[in-house]
N, C-alpha and C positions, 0 to 999 in steps of 0.2 A: 858762485864766483867762477869765472873762467880759469882753467888750470894755468894758463899762461900769464894771467894778470897778477899784479902785485897785491898782496893782502893789505887792507887798510890797517891803521894803527889799532883800531878796536878789534879787528879780527886777529891781529898778532897778539894782543893782550889776552883775548879769549883762548887762543891756542896755547899760550904759555900757561894760563891757569889750568886748562884741561890736562896738560902734561905734568904740571908741577904738583897739583893737589894730591893725586894718587901716590906720588913719590914721597911727599911729606907725611901722608897718612901712614904709609908703610914704615917709615922711620920712627914715627911717633909711637906706633904699636910695639916698638922694640925698646922703648924707654924703660929704665929701671929706676925706681924711687922707693923711698921708705914711706909706706902708706900711713904710718903712725905720725909722720911729720906733716902737720896741717898745712904748712906753707907749700911743701912739695906737692901734696895732694891737690891743693887749690890750683897750683901752677899747671900741673898736668891736665886737670879737668878743664881749666880755662882754655888751654892750648887746643885740646881735643874739640872743644866747642867752637873755637875760631875756625878750625879746619872743616868741621861739619857745616857751619853757616856759610863759609866761603864756597864750599862745594854746592850747597843748595842754591845760592845766588848765581853761581856760574851756570848751573843747569837751567835756571829760568832765563838767563840772558841768551843761552844757546838755543832755547826753544823759540826765540823771537816773540815770546809772550812774557815779557819780563816783570809783570806786576808782582810785587812782593820782594823783588831783589833789593830794593832800597831798605826795606825793613830788616832783611837778613844782614845786610851790610852794616846797618846801624847797630844791631846786636853784636856783630863781630867786633866793631869798634869799641863798644862798651866793655867787652871781654878783654880786648887788648889793653885798654886803659887800666883795668884791674890787674892784669898780668904785669904790666909795666910798673905799677905802683908796688906790687908785691916784691918785685926784684930789687927795689931800692929802699924799701922800708918793711922790716919784718913785722912791725906792729900793725901794719895795714891789714893783716889777716884777721885781727880782732874786729875791725870795722866790718869786714865781710861776714864774720861769724855773727855779729849782732844782727845784721840784716836777715840772715837765715833763721836765727833763733826767734826773732820777732814774728816772722811770717809763720813759723811753725806754731808759736803760741796762739796766734789768731786762729789757725786751723784747729788746734786742740780745743779752744773755747767754742768754736762752731760745732765741733763734734759733740762736746758735752751738752750743748744747747739743743741738740737733736737735729742739726742740719742734715737734710736727706743725703747729701753727697759725702759727708764725713762721719756720720754717727756710728758707722761700722767700726771705726777706729777704737771706740770705747771697749769693744769686745776683744781686742788684740791683747794677748797676755803681756803684762808689764807696761801697759799704756800709761796708767796713772803714775807709775814710778818714773817713766821717761818724761812725762810732763813736768813733774816736780824737779827732776834733775836739771832739765834744760832751763826751767824758770830760775833756778838758783844760779846757774852759770850766767844767764842773761843779766840778772840783777848785779852779779859781781862785775861783769864787763861795764855795765852802766855806771857803777860806782867809780870805776877806774877812768871814766870819761869817754868811753867808746859809744858810738851812736851810728845811726844810718846816715851816711854822707849823701848830700845832694849831688846830682849828676855833675853840676858845674864844679863842685869841690873835688870830685874824683878826677876830672880833667885838669884842674889847677895843680893838684898834687903830682900829676904826671907831666907837668909843664906842657900841657896841650890845650891851653886856653884858646888859641887861634883855631884849633880844630873844633873845639866846642862851639865857638861862635860862627864857624864856617861850615865845613862839610857835615858836622853832626846836625846842625840846624836844618840843613838841606835834606838830609836823610830822614829827619823826623816828619817831613811834610807828608809822606805817605803813611807813616805809622799812626799819626794823630788825626787822620781824616781832614787834613787842611783843605779849605775851599780852593786855595790857589793850586795846591798840588793835584787835587782831583780834577780841577778844571783843565789844567795842562794835560792831564792824562786822557780825559774823556771828551773834551769839547774842542773842535777845530772851527774857528771863525773864518768863513770864506769872505764875507764882507759885513757891513753894518747890519744887514738884514738876514743873512744866511749863515747857517752853521751846520756842522755834522756832529753826530754823537758817535764816539768810538768805544767799543768794548772789546778787549783782547786785540788791541790794535797791533798790527804787524809792524815792528820797528827795526831799523837797521842796527846791527851790533854796535856801531860807533855811537849811537845815542846813549849807550850805557858806559861809555869810556871812562867817565869820572869814577864810576863805581868799581870797574875792573882795575883801574889804576890804584884806587884806594885799597882794594882787597889784596893786591899784590904787595903793597906797602905793609899792611898788617901782617901778612903771611911771612914776609922776609924778616921783619923786625922781631916778631914773636918767636919765629924759628931760631933766629940768632940767640935770643935770650935763653930759650929753652935748651938748645943743644950746647950752648956754652956752659950752662949750669950742670947739665947731666952728661956732658962730654962726648956727644956723638953727633954726626951729621953736618958738621960745619962746612965740609967741602961741597955738599949739595947746595947749601945756601949761597956760597960764593958763585956757584954755577948759575943759579937763578938770577942773582944780581947782575951778572955779566950779560945774561940774555935780556934783562930789562933795559940795561944801558944800551945794548945794541939796537933795541927798538927805537929808543930816543935818537940815536945817531943817524938812523936811516929815514927819519920823517922830519 
């Protein structure tokens, strides 16, 4: 881009992400929480995950080889939905715990059955005690009505059904190897008889504007929730919001 030319909306969003994410990461690393509080532990870990995923997506976009950025943005959105639900419903942590416990029980069973990737776990001291303890806790949670929530349910609980049917569906097109998504990424039809195949197609930054706009939204909202709960960093979030508003006003 010529130094005298005005940056595009996409370029401004990318620049804001590139300057904002390191600042938010630094503030997140200063958070203080009670690690024995499962809600606070989940919140901090989900927020850290959102920051990492947003950073990864931003790097892909800035490389002009953005394949994978939608998948990372989708994961960031899922983490934001869980974080948002935890902020409004303390019991939501039990739904998250059920998901983790069920996955670990599957891993434990695979280890005990001799799966080559997990069988080494059986030799870890205390393995069988951990399996039994987690199985007991999982059974207790199930008795109390907790289960793995479908993705749509998680969005509904966060009052984000429109996002589920809209941007989430769009972001999934890359993750699930959608024919439409892959065709748009790899095939360019010149006319009825002619086409070109593209791999690592060089795309302008503005082509990923919806993703960058969404990431900024997740970062702002999750940062507000986290720093309000833990009492730090609110001024930085207001500054980011003001910069995003300024972009909108100039385009």
